LUMKEGU-582885 format. One record per residue: residue number from 1; x, y, z of N, C-alpha, C in turn. Coordinates in steps of 0.001 Angstrom, whole numbers, always signed. Each point is the difference from the previous one (the first is absolute). Layout:
residues N
{node NUM {X Y Z} {X Y Z} {X Y Z}} ...
end
This chain:
residues 277
{node 1 {+15269 -38367 +17170} {-1138 +917 -80} {-1246 -796 -357}} {node 2 {-1073 +152 +817} {-1211 -780 -199} {-810 +537 -1168}} {node 3 {-472 -921 -847} {-792 +397 -1162} {-1464 +121 +400}} {node 4 {-644 +1116 -393} {-1419 +213 +268} {-805 -809 -1003}} {node 5 {-1063 -663 +473} {-778 -885 -864} {-644 +745 -1164}} {node 6 {-500 +1213 +252} {-675 +765 -1047} {+476 +1439 +65}} {node 7 {+471 +519 -1117} {+507 +1373 -29} {+26 +482 -1442}} {node 8 {+282 +1284 -176} {+144 +601 -1326} {+1468 -32 -380}} {node 9 {+299 -434 -1198} {+1392 +33 -449} {+55 +82 -1517}} {node 10 {+948 +743 -494} {+252 +147 -1444} {+1385 +640 -147}} {node 11 {+682 -265 -1105} {+1336 +580 -169} {-80 +1509 -205}} {node 12 {+789 +777 +721} {+5 +1455 -200} {+558 +353 -1389}} {node 13 {-381 +1156 -496} {+601 +546 -1221} {+1083 +967 +466}} {node 14 {+1255 -382 -75} {+1064 +810 +607} {+258 +1300 -759}} {node 15 {+707 +908 +658} {+429 +1240 -634} {+945 -345 -1143}} {node 16 {-251 +580 -1167} {+775 -309 -1199} {+900 +1176 -371}} {node 17 {+1241 -272 -300} {+942 +1033 -390} {-49 +172 -1510}} {node 18 {-424 +1170 -466} {-33 +318 -1429} {+1010 +1119 -233}} {node 19 {+1213 -381 -410} {+1077 +979 -119} {+286 +598 +1365}} {node 20 {+4 +1341 +109} {+253 +632 +1297} {-1247 +112 +873}} {node 21 {-1154 -460 -504} {-1270 +180 +697} {-437 -1300 +665}} {node 22 {-390 +94 +1278} {-572 -1137 +708} {-1517 +75 -149}} {node 23 {-573 -917 -765} {-1429 +16 -278} {-723 -900 +993}} {node 24 {-907 +596 +772} {-761 -742 +995} {-1486 +221 -237}} {node 25 {-781 -1057 +103} {-1447 +144 -154} {-611 +818 +1133}} {node 26 {+716 +163 +1086} {-465 +868 +1081} {-214 +1416 -539}} {node 27 {+1005 +537 -658} {-102 +1343 -563} {-968 +68 -1163}} {node 28 {-16 -1037 -819} {-887 -23 -1167} {-1456 +83 +436}} {node 29 {-390 -820 +952} {-1404 -5 +432} {-335 +1208 +860}} {node 30 {+988 +585 +662} {-256 +1246 +714} {-396 +1091 -999}} {node 31 {+714 +44 -1131} {-319 +982 -1045} {-1363 -278 -629}} {node 32 {-277 -1286 -282} {-1294 -364 -577} {-1128 +329 +982}} {node 33 {+232 -285 +1279} {-996 +296 +1023} {-303 +1485 +75}} {node 34 {+1045 +830 -96} {-218 +1451 +21} {-839 +413 -1205}} {node 35 {+323 -536 -1163} {-736 +371 -1214} {-1475 -406 +92}} {node 36 {-257 -1226 +439} {-1381 -482 +89} {-781 +774 +1067}} {node 37 {+620 +232 +1147} {-657 +758 +1054} {-291 +1431 -429}} {node 38 {+971 +636 -673} {-195 +1370 -470} {-1086 +69 -1064}} {node 39 {-25 -975 -909} {-1030 -37 -1044} {-1393 -142 +614}} {node 40 {-107 -847 +1021} {-1278 -180 +689} {-441 +1311 +655}} {node 41 {+917 +683 +678} {-333 +1259 +664} {-415 +1063 -1015}} {node 42 {+679 +49 -1139} {-339 +973 -1049} {-1391 -261 -569}} {node 43 {-371 -1258 -145} {-1344 -337 -484} {-1070 +497 +971}} {node 44 {+273 -128 +1295} {-943 +497 +998} {-129 +1518 -76}} {node 45 {+1120 +689 -219} {-56 +1462 -93} {-713 +445 -1268}} {node 46 {+213 -709 -1102} {-713 +296 -1254} {-1509 -155 +188}} {node 47 {-393 -1089 +637} {-1419 -281 +224} {-645 +1068 +867}} {node 48 {+781 +583 +896} {-512 +996 +931} {+89 +1419 -553}} {node 49 {+615 +141 -1175} {+118 +1315 -613} {+1062 +887 +616}} {node 50 {+981 -583 +665} {+1077 +774 +619} {+1047 +390 -1047}} {node 51 {+959 +796 +426} {+1066 +458 -898} {+1019 -1133 -174}} {node 52 {-224 -809 -1017} {+854 -1175 -204} {+1394 +369 -481}} {node 53 {+132 +1144 -648} {+1330 +441 -440} {+867 +316 +1216}} {node 54 {-588 +753 +938} {+737 +289 +1238} {+329 -1286 +739}} {node 55 {-963 -909 +67} {+212 -1263 +714} {+1089 -831 -680}} {node 56 {-1 -24 -1327} {+1026 -735 -734} {+1383 +585 +270}} {node 57 {+85 +1323 +16} {+1283 +651 +314} {+442 -352 +1426}} {node 58 {-969 -16 +932} {+323 -317 +1389} {+499 -1442 +134}} {node 59 {-580 -898 -796} {+439 -1393 +38} {+1413 -152 -566}} {node 60 {+351 +839 -978} {+1374 +4 -507} {+958 +440 +1096}} {node 61 {-384 +1043 +728} {+803 +417 +1156} {+99 -1140 +1012}} {node 62 {-1096 -737 +157} {-39 -1081 +990} {+1009 -1100 -327}} {node 63 {+268 -213 -1296} {+991 -1018 -388} {+1352 +313 +640}} {node 64 {+437 +1235 -169} {+1312 +387 +525} {-31 +75 +1530}} {node 65 {-1120 +461 +551} {-128 +20 +1451} {+47 -1392 +586}} {node 66 {-614 -967 -707} {-19 -1378 +478} {+1402 -599 +5}} {node 67 {+781 +286 -1027} {+1367 -520 -71} {+837 +553 +1161}} {node 68 {-96 +1322 +221} {+757 +616 +1092} {-490 -489 +1360}} {node 69 {-1321 -89 +158} {-553 -447 +1264} {+379 -1434 +322}} {node 70 {-61 -867 -1026} {+333 -1416 +207} {+1442 -152 +462}} {node 71 {+876 +837 -527} {+1413 -92 +359} {+296 +627 +1363}} {node 72 {-507 +1211 +217} {+405 +742 +1191} {-810 -338 +1243}} {node 73 {-1141 -661 -153} {-802 -396 +1154} {+765 -957 +907}} {node 74 {+873 -798 -567} {+710 -1015 +781} {+1198 +562 +767}} {node 75 {+405 +1225 -307} {+1252 +527 +538} {-14 +168 +1524}} {node 76 {-1079 +528 +636} {+41 +134 +1473} {+274 -1316 +715}} {node 77 {-630 -1083 -463} {+238 -1298 +639} {+1428 -479 -248}} {node 78 {+526 +270 -1193} {+1381 -392 -289} {+970 +770 +888}} {node 79 {-261 +1277 +216} {+852 +796 +880} {-84 -496 +1446}} {node 80 {-1192 -428 +411} {-213 -505 +1357} {+771 -1296 +222}} {node 81 {+42 -853 -1026} {+598 -1321 +147} {+1475 -60 -362}} {node 82 {+462 +954 -820} {+1386 -63 -490} {+714 +1324 +285}} {node 83 {+803 +56 +1046} {+720 +1246 +341} {+915 +482 -1121}} {node 84 {+468 -916 -855} {+923 +364 -1070} {-716 +346 -1303}} {node 85 {-1330 +58 +40} {-784 +330 -1189} {+269 +1456 -368}} {node 86 {+568 +232 -1206} {+432 +1339 -381} {-649 +503 -1272}} {node 87 {+547 +1109 -498} {-556 +634 -1202} {+63 -924 -1201}} {node 88 {+1053 -772 -82} {+121 -931 -1133} {-1079 -1067 +0}} {node 89 {-475 -370 +1199} {-1082 -981 +105} {-1353 +627 -311}} {node 90 {-131 +1285 +299} {-1268 +688 -236} {-223 +241 -1486}} {node 91 {+998 +554 -663} {-153 +359 -1417} {+536 -1109 -890}} {node 92 {-705 -1116 +4} {+354 -1118 -870} {-1265 -652 -521}} {node 93 {+29 -447 -1249} {-1165 -646 -598} {-163 -1436 +472}} {node 94 {+1039 -547 +633} {-40 -1402 +416} {-472 -179 +1437}} {node 95 {-447 +1092 +638} {-470 -107 +1370} {-1375 -643 +84}} {node 96 {-521 -86 +1217} {-1314 -617 +207} {-1116 +963 -384}} {node 97 {-1139 -581 -389} {-1163 +782 -422} {-1226 -494 +764}} {node 98 {-976 +881 +175} {-1206 -326 +765} {-1242 +388 -786}} {node 99 {-956 -944 -116} {-1249 +301 -689} {-786 +1073 +754}} {node 100 {+57 -6 +1340} {-702 +1023 +769} {+623 +1368 -229}} {node 101 {+1320 +37 -57} {+665 +1261 -289} {-339 +502 -1386}} {node 102 {-134 -943 -953} {-378 +371 -1356} {-1392 +609 -47}} {node 103 {-935 -610 +729} {-1363 +546 +55} {-8 +1383 +620}} {node 104 {+718 +162 +1109} {+43 +1290 +691} {+631 +1071 -884}} {node 105 {+1101 -349 -656} {+674 +961 -878} {-863 +404 -1178}} {node 106 {-720 -968 -562} {-885 +298 -1118} {-1136 +920 +404}} {node 107 {-598 -245 +1167} {-1102 +830 +484} {+479 +1422 +293}} {node 108 {+1161 +111 +619} {+538 +1330 +319} {+277 +784 -1283}} {node 109 {+591 -654 -988} {+304 +683 -1261} {-1277 +445 -711}} {node 110 {-1015 -874 -9} {-1281 +363 -626} {-664 +1153 +755}} {node 111 {+106 -7 +1323} {-567 +1093 +804} {+665 +1328 -351}} {node 112 {+1320 -16 -132} {+731 +1226 -357} {-488 +542 -1344}} {node 113 {-162 -887 -978} {-434 +412 -1339} {-1432 +533 +20}} {node 114 {-913 -691 +687} {-1420 +370 -40} {-314 +1169 +926}} {node 115 {+391 -101 +1258} {-425 +982 +994} {+905 +1218 +101}} {node 116 {+1298 -230 -7} {+930 +1117 +213} {+235 +782 -1293}} {node 117 {+261 -701 -1094} {+319 +689 -1246} {-1241 +421 -782}} {node 118 {-1077 -803 +69} {-1198 +314 -780} {-1194 +439 +845}} {node 119 {+163 +53 +1314} {-1034 +503 +904} {-1343 -717 -149}} {node 120 {+35 -1305 -286} {-1217 -790 -127} {-159 -900 +1226}} {node 121 {-1214 -531 +184} {-304 -839 +1157} {+569 -1401 -203}} {node 122 {+1001 -355 +787} {+644 -1305 -150} {-906 -1144 +426}} {node 123 {-922 +250 +941} {-826 -1072 +545} {-760 -746 -1087}} {node 124 {-572 +743 -940} {-773 -619 -1074} {+850 -972 -802}} {node 125 {+1206 +421 -349} {+887 -846 -802} {+581 -1132 +835}} {node 126 {+193 +260 +1283} {+453 -1067 +889} {-992 -1142 +63}} {node 127 {-1297 +334 -25} {-1032 -1045 +16} {+31 -830 -1276}} {node 128 {+255 +627 -1154} {+130 -771 -1240} {+1186 -960 +98}} {node 129 {+1054 +450 +677} {+1224 -805 +86} {-118 -1159 +975}} {node 130 {-994 +52 +911} {-80 -999 +1067} {-60 -1423 -549}} {node 131 {-997 -276 -869} {-82 -1361 -548} {+1108 -261 -1011}} {node 132 {+529 +1062 -623} {+1141 -183 -892} {+1227 -480 +754}} {node 133 {+200 +520 +1222} {+1114 -445 +837} {-157 -1466 +392}} {node 134 {-1241 -398 +288} {-240 -1402 +365} {+284 -904 -1196}} {node 135 {-508 +388 -1166} {+208 -798 -1211} {+1484 -73 -346}} {node 136 {+707 +1100 +157} {+1437 +0 -255} {+754 -921 +941}} {node 137 {-465 -93 +1260} {+606 -916 +968} {-160 -1448 -448}} {node 138 {-1214 -343 -479} {-269 -1364 -460} {+961 -373 -1127}} {node 139 {+111 +857 -998} {+842 -302 -1160} {+1480 +19 +385}} {node 140 {+399 +984 +790} {+1405 +90 +397} {+481 -1210 +770}} {node 141 {-866 -573 +828} {+392 -1165 +791} {+236 -1245 -861}} {node 142 {-514 -21 -1209} {+262 -1144 -887} {+1502 -136 -235}} {node 143 {+682 +1124 -128} {+1450 -35 -173} {+707 -587 +1203}} {node 144 {-484 +321 +1211} {+581 -576 +1221} {-182 -1505 +37}} {node 145 {-1181 -464 -443} {-256 -1441 -40} {+916 -672 -1023}} {node 146 {+240 +677 -1123} {+811 -597 -1065} {+1437 -239 +450}} {node 147 {+593 +967 +703} {+1396 -153 +419} {+103 -578 +1412}} {node 148 {-1151 -212 +649} {-109 -488 +1388} {+778 +927 +947}} {node 149 {-653 +1116 +278} {+546 +1010 +897} {-954 +194 +1168}} {node 150 {+502 +550 +1078} {-797 +317 +1185} {-603 -1236 +669}} {node 151 {+766 -1066 +83} {-451 -1140 +799} {+55 +374 +1472}} {node 152 {-864 -632 +786} {-21 +254 +1428} {+672 -1112 +780}} {node 153 {-386 -124 +1244} {+596 -1015 +861} {-470 -1398 -416}} {node 154 {+639 -1004 +558} {-318 -1392 -330} {-1403 -349 +488}} {node 155 {-699 -848 -760} {-1366 -370 +330} {-279 -1419 -480}} {node 156 {-1043 -615 +581} {-467 -1287 -508} {-1371 +154 -668}} {node 157 {-388 +1246 -295} {-1277 +263 -665} {+38 -474 -1459}} {node 158 {-1142 -464 -497} {-76 -424 -1396} {+113 +1202 -950}} {node 159 {-124 +1220 +541} {+171 +1206 -814} {+1456 +449 -59}} {node 160 {+867 -687 +744} {+1400 +361 -12} {+678 -361 -1310}} {node 161 {+1119 +652 -265} {+788 -283 -1205} {+1171 -891 +378}} {node 162 {+98 -1164 -660} {+1076 -943 +285} {+1173 +237 -942}} {node 163 {+1144 +242 +589} {+1227 +198 -775} {+621 -1368 -266}} {node 164 {+107 -370 -1256} {+595 -1277 -388} {+1501 +169 -259}} {node 165 {+767 -1077 +160} {+1433 +77 -300} {+233 +476 -1433}} {node 166 {+913 +948 -157} {+331 +520 -1324} {-776 +1233 -408}} {node 167 {-1024 +378 +774} {-774 +1200 -325} {+875 +1243 +175}} {node 168 {-67 +916 -970} {+738 +1267 +53} {-974 +1099 +389}} {node 169 {-74 +306 +1301} {-950 +988 +505} {+517 +1416 -237}} {node 170 {-848 +983 +320} {+439 +1395 -43} {+1194 +170 +940}} {node 171 {+917 +941 -314} {+1249 +122 +769} {-185 +104 +1505}} {node 172 {-1081 +629 +474} {-182 +164 +1445} {-194 -1340 +717}} {node 173 {-298 -1066 -774} {-247 -1311 +598} {+1073 -1033 -363}} {node 174 {+1175 +461 -339} {+1081 -932 -353} {+296 -987 +1127}} {node 175 {-178 +453 +1235} {+316 -869 +1145} {-990 -1157 +141}} {node 176 {-1157 +78 -677} {-1001 -1067 +79} {+228 -1084 -1052}} {node 177 {+882 +263 -946} {+231 -956 -1085} {+835 -1181 +495}} {node 178 {-176 -1146 -631} {+792 -1181 +340} {+133 -875 -1239}} {node 179 {+758 -1046 +127} {+247 -888 -1143} {-308 -1438 +391}} {node 180 {-77 -870 -980} {-171 -1435 +264} {+1208 -504 +779}} {node 181 {-105 -1032 +806} {-1060 -1020 +37} {-1186 +326 +915}} {node 182 {-80 +1252 +516} {-1152 +356 +821} {-1276 -101 -827}} {node 183 {-1097 -382 +622} {-1283 -99 -698} {-727 +1332 -29}} {node 184 {+275 +848 +982} {-652 +1311 +67} {+907 +968 +736}} {node 185 {-153 +1279 -322} {+761 +1037 +699} {-856 +704 +1050}} {node 186 {-1259 -406 +116} {-896 +605 +980} {-1208 +639 -666}} {node 187 {-1048 +241 +792} {-1225 +629 -476} {-225 +1285 +785}} {node 188 {-293 +1088 -709} {-48 +1326 +605} {-1275 +731 -413}} {node 189 {-437 +895 +861} {-1177 +806 -318} {+227 +750 -1316}} {node 190 {-955 -130 -920} {+88 +660 -1309} {-694 +1364 +115}} {node 191 {+677 +946 +663} {-632 +1256 +404} {-457 +822 -1202}} {node 192 {+776 +20 -1073} {-402 +752 -1187} {-1300 -555 -580}} {node 193 {-168 -1319 +48} {-1246 -603 -488} {-1173 +398 +889}} {node 194 {+221 +3 +1328} {-1058 +435 +905} {-424 +1432 -337}} {node 195 {+983 +860 -233} {-275 +1401 -305} {-802 +121 -1301}} {node 196 {+373 -790 -990} {-707 +17 -1286} {-1453 -438 +154}} {node 197 {-222 -1130 +666} {-1350 -553 +127} {-895 +943 +807}} {node 198 {+519 +532 +1090} {-787 +928 +811} {-319 +1275 -775}} {node 199 {+982 +509 -754} {-224 +1208 -796} {-1056 -233 -1073}} {node 200 {+30 -1161 -626} {-988 -311 -1031} {-1405 -20 +593}} {node 201 {-137 -609 +1171} {-1303 -27 +664} {-474 +1396 +367}} {node 202 {+909 +827 +523} {-371 +1350 +412} {-362 +863 -1213}} {node 203 {+636 -247 -1142} {-344 +750 -1212} {-1484 -164 -328}} {node 204 {-490 -1232 +16} {-1406 -246 -321} {-928 +532 +1099}} {node 205 {+450 -48 +1247} {-794 +564 +1099} {-140 +1513 -180}} {node 206 {+1113 +666 -319} {-34 +1452 -221} {-933 +347 -1157}} {node 207 {+127 -724 -1113} {-817 +319 -1176} {-1485 -232 +307}} {node 208 {-310 -1025 +768} {-1400 -275 +353} {-577 +1147 +828}} {node 209 {+723 +427 +1031} {-516 +1055 +867} {+31 +1377 -674}} {node 210 {+903 +198 -962} {-2 +1254 -745} {-1267 +145 -842}} {node 211 {-572 -1127 -406} {-1257 +34 -733} {-1200 +159 +925}} {node 212 {+137 -393 +1262} {-1104 +54 +956} {-54 +1323 +764}} {node 213 {+1171 +608 +228} {+62 +1190 +840} {+803 +1109 -667}} {node 214 {-361 +1225 +343} {+783 +1165 -394} {+619 +596 +1260}} {node 215 {+1300 +107 +21} {+710 +583 +1131} {+441 +1419 -358}} {node 216 {+331 +760 +1025} {+587 +1310 -235} {+1378 -146 -635}} {node 217 {+445 +1041 -699} {+1302 -30 -670} {+1111 -276 +1004}} {node 218 {+838 -951 -331} {+1124 -355 +862} {-234 -1211 +868}} {node 219 {-1267 -445 +100} {-298 -1132 +881} {+580 -1304 -540}} {node 220 {-62 -196 -1313} {+470 -1267 -564} {+1514 -145 +99}} {node 221 {+728 +1074 -236} {+1462 -99 +135} {+364 -186 +1468}} {node 222 {-828 +543 +908} {+207 -251 +1424} {-228 -1448 +357}} {node 223 {-1063 -598 -558} {-264 -1423 +237} {+1112 -868 -565}} {node 224 {+494 +378 -1184} {+1111 -763 -581} {+1205 +22 +940}} {node 225 {+337 +1184 +506} {+1162 +126 +886} {-183 -825 +1267}} {node 226 {-1220 +32 +570} {-263 -797 +1200} {+135 -1487 -306}} {node 227 {-615 -456 -1114} {+66 -1421 -346} {+1435 -441 -257}} {node 228 {+716 +694 -890} {+1309 -523 -381} {+1016 +133 +1133}} {node 229 {-74 +1090 +736} {+898 +138 +1138} {-200 -1109 +1019}} {node 230 {-1272 -313 +282} {-306 -1080 +949} {+458 -1349 -534}} {node 231 {-267 -243 -1277} {+378 -1289 -598} {+1507 -205 +31}} {node 232 {+760 +1041 -361} {+1458 -151 -11} {+557 -167 +1403}} {node 233 {-552 +741 +957} {+470 -135 +1381} {-231 -1418 +508}} {node 234 {-1136 -597 -390} {-299 -1366 +420} {+896 -1012 -719}} {node 235 {+95 +115 -1330} {+759 -986 -762} {+1479 +18 +361}} {node 236 {+511 +1145 +391} {+1422 +61 +348} {+316 -714 +1307}} {node 237 {-1025 -355 +772} {+267 -830 +1172} {+505 -1368 -425}} {node 238 {-298 -397 -1239} {+453 -1288 -524} {+1399 +83 -596}} {node 239 {+510 +1234 -172} {+1291 +182 -659} {+1115 +414 +944}} {node 240 {-323 +323 +1251} {+1020 +504 +915} {+1132 -1017 +142}} {node 241 {+1222 +494 -147} {+1161 -872 +110} {+415 -631 -1313}} {node 242 {-675 +371 -1107} {+332 -576 -1311} {+781 +978 -868}} {node 243 {+748 +878 +644} {+865 +912 -740} {-591 +1377 -225}} {node 244 {-1238 +243 +439} {-607 +1308 -181} {+582 +1000 +996}} {node 245 {+82 +1264 -435} {+497 +1047 +880} {-938 +154 +1187}} {node 246 {+554 +180 +1188} {-806 +60 +1221} {+311 +1257 +805}} {node 247 {-989 +412 +768} {+162 +1054 +998} {-404 -632 +1331}} {node 248 {+971 -406 +777} {-297 -693 +1247} {-673 -1331 -277}} {node 249 {-1208 -190 +558} {-713 -1264 -162} {-978 +28 -1169}} {node 250 {+28 +1043 -808} {-901 +133 -1141} {+798 +89 -1296}} {node 251 {-573 -517 -1085} {+608 +253 -1302} {-328 +1433 -388}} {node 252 {+799 +554 -888} {-225 +1371 -454} {-1350 +124 -713}} {node 253 {-428 -1062 -698} {-1307 +24 -639} {-1132 -15 +1022}} {node 254 {+215 -631 +1150} {-1018 +44 +1052} {-140 +1414 +557}} {node 255 {+1112 +682 +171} {-38 +1391 +460} {-747 +856 -1014}} {node 256 {+398 -124 -1276} {-648 +777 -1048} {-1455 -377 -177}} {node 257 {-302 -1304 +67} {-1376 -463 -174} {-907 +502 +1123}} {node 258 {+483 -36 +1224} {-791 +480 +1140} {-294 +1483 -129}} {node 259 {+1019 +768 -378} {-195 +1441 -189} {-989 +272 -1131}} {node 260 {+126 -750 -1104} {-913 +162 -1133} {-1434 -316 +412}} {node 261 {-194 -1074 +761} {-1342 -397 +436} {-628 +1063 +907}} {node 262 {+788 +560 +912} {-514 +1035 +902} {-419 +1239 -780}} {node 263 {+857 +450 -892} {-326 +1173 -817} {-1214 -275 -879}} {node 264 {-80 -1229 -531} {-1097 -362 -891} {-1344 +29 +701}} {node 265 {-97 -567 +1197} {-1293 -55 +694} {-421 +1393 +453}} {node 266 {+967 +835 +374} {-323 +1395 +341} {-536 +729 -1231}} {node 267 {+656 -187 -1139} {-403 +644 -1246} {-1381 -478 -421}} {node 268 {-286 -1295 +190} {-1305 -542 -383} {-1121 +643 +819}} {node 269 {+128 -6 +1317} {-1070 +531 +844} {-161 +1512 -161}} {node 270 {+1080 +658 -369} {-90 +1442 -236} {-794 +305 -1265}} {node 271 {-11 -943 -970} {-584 +289 -1308} {-1131 -937 -396}} {node 272 {-444 -902 +887} {-864 -1109 -414} {-1325 +461 -607}} {node 273 {-823 +789 +698} {-1250 +558 -537} {-740 -1030 -862}} {node 274 {-338 -1137 +594} {-530 -1149 -743} {-1441 +225 -474}} {node 275 {-248 -321 -1285} {-1340 +32 -587} {-225 -1286 -757}} {node 276 {-1224 -503 +49} {-350 -1222 -744} {-385 +344 -1421}} {node 277 {+544 -755 -977} {-336 +256 -1412} {-1388 -558 -337}} 
end
């Protein structure tokens, strides 16, 4: 295996077994990301004089919706790829999880709490959540970087992650691991890092334009959906064939991302009503 002259490399922090519990920084930073993103959204609602108690309750609902969404979003692709995929595979805590499914589940749960049960306008609260979702993505991806998850195809880019002999990667990448006397196990697209860096940039872009322009209610959450759906659909082109669930020639995240982007841009133009501050 040819060694790339310049690349990113560091030892992963492997999943640690603490008694009966498998402790992974992936889950830890996902939880921290949710907390930081939710806190940011609540601050925006407080500043705007909205019903922060209702919003806080909706975010609590979103926690459980996100867990269910992250788990069950992957099931259609698993059924498509595995004819023997059964009830025991569906109702298990050890199955695959999806950040996009988590976002979708959280939004749906918050919508049920705000609009259906409390008869309030979800669009306003969705806009507060837009930059919170971006910030949560940035923090959550730190856990992926720590355990080295979501690597893409092989690359010679200096932004690629080089797997060294003896590295203990996240379980989905066990096949990429190797041992000495090899000098390298290969260099792969560090897709989670790309997602983090792009999300961080978009967070500041959103905050800048939120200070410059006033949009109609619902426009910002529409823009978020268009941005993140497009970004995930693009980044997953680097991951195809790396163990991700697929539907034909697309990964399941590409299908979901494309649908999210389409719905987002429609929602944005329906509600944009742009005014300069």
